[in-house]
Structure formats: C-alpha cells, structure tokens
C-alpha positions, 0 to 999 in steps of 0.5 A: 532517460537518466532516472534522476529526480527532475524528471520524476518531479516535473509536471510532465505527463507520465510517459515513462512506461517504455512503450509498454501496453497498459494491459501489461502494466495492469497485468504486472500490478495484479500479478504482484497483488495475487502473489502477495495474497497467496504468499500472505495466506500461506504465511498466516496459515503457517504462523497460526500453527506456531502461534496457536498450535492448529492447522486450520485454513479459513477466510480470515487467512485470506482477509489478512493478506488482502489488507497487507497487500493493499498497504504494500502496493500503496507503499510501492506506488509512493516509493517509486518516485524517490527510488527513481529520483535517486537513481535506484530504479529505472525511470520507466518504473514510474509508469507503475505508480498508477497501477500499483496505486489502483491495485492497492485501492481495489485490494483494500476495498476487497479487504473491507468487504470481506472483513465487514461483510463476508466474515460476519455473515459466515460467523467468522470473527474479525480482528479487534483490539484496544485500538479497534475503533480508531483503527477502523476510522483510519482504515476507512479514511485511507480507503476513501482517499484512495477512492478519490485518487482512483476517480481523478487518476484519469487523463481527462481530470488531469487536463481539466485541473491542469497537470501541476495541480493534478500531480500535487493533488495526487501526491499529497493525497497519496501520502495522506492515504499511506499514513492513514493505511499504516496507522490503521495497521499500527493501531490494530496490531500494535499489541501484537507487534509489542508482544513480539518484540518483548517476548519473541513468543511467535517465530513469525511476526505478523506480516502487517509489521514489515508492511508498515515498515515499508510504508515508513520507508516510502515516507522517508524517501519522500522526505529525502526527495524534499530535502534534496530538492531544497538543497538544489534550489 
C-alpha cells in the first residue's frame, strides 16, 4: 500500500493493520492513553507550583489529564486519515483510528465520572468559570456522540448499514464529536488561555491549549483532504 488518499477514503473495510492482532492494537491505544494521563498528572502537579506556589497532589490533578487525554486521542484518531492521505504516515496506521477513538470515549467517560461524581463526593472542587454551563453541554454532547460511535463501530453494524453509509456516519459523527470536545475545552479554559497569552504569568500553559490546537490541526487536515479530492474530481 502506498499510503495515499484513495485507499484512506474508500468504503473498503479497514484492513490496514498489517496483520497486527487486535489485542496489540488495544495495547497500543491504552499504552498511549496511560502515558498521556501520567505525563499530564506530572505536568499539572509542576504547573500548580509555578501558578499557585504549592506542592499538592490530589484527584483533580488526575481528572484534568483524563479530559486532555480524551481530546488528544480523539484528535489522533481523526487526524490519521489526512496523515495517510497525504503520505505523511504509513497506511497501516489507519487501523489505529478505531482504537484511539474508543480509548478517547472511555477516557472521556472516566473524566465525566470523576469530575461529576468522585470529586464532589470527596469534597474536591471541579473546574468552573464563565462558560461553565455551555462547556458542560458541549462536553456531554461530545461524550454522547462518541458513545454512539462506539456502539456502531462493530462490523455487524457495518454489514447492516452498508459499508459506505457506515463510514460516512462515523466520519461525520467523529468530526462533530471532535468539535464539541474542543469547544468544551475552549469554553471552560478560554479565560486561562487568554490570560496566559496576555501576561505569560505562568511558565506553563494549561495542557488543554495544545490539545485543542491538535484538534484544530485534525480538522484542518480533513478540510485539506476535501479540497484535494475536489480538485482531483
């Protein structure tokens, strides 16, 4: 396989895993998710010192990385099509789209449970701000979309819907979910991002900022693929 766009965009079943067993694909996705959560927890722990002058570790420093990790994994999943289409990644990487996406859903669900269930139950404060309610709506919308995608990702659903319709549904739902997830982060953290760029008062920005930028890159890649295909048509 050449790793070019036509294969990435056809309705053919995703058989680009290079013969890698499914358990290894799952292991790769969850290993990345775990690494991102561990890195994010350490990052926020250190950032807290620069921002507030305290060394304290509690569950809030795990909750934040769970949300960031979900957004990053979703962005990785949706960006792979464009990366393969333009030959910037080997075609076999397309097999990871499903597993990154599913890991994003489960990580996002864990974030929602921790943020709305465990933190209040333990007396810890959840994040809030001017855009708290719109942010919550966007976050739950993203989670609902990714839940539907998880339910229909099975091959039995693909056979019932037809390959083309199934792929289009996953594609449009995936980008809608990514926009909602990035919107959740932006609405919740915009004051923090704005303050950082205006004052650079903290040495380290919130990880939600590069995660949202990565989501934007994934959306721009999708736009670039669409433009390229229109020109070739």
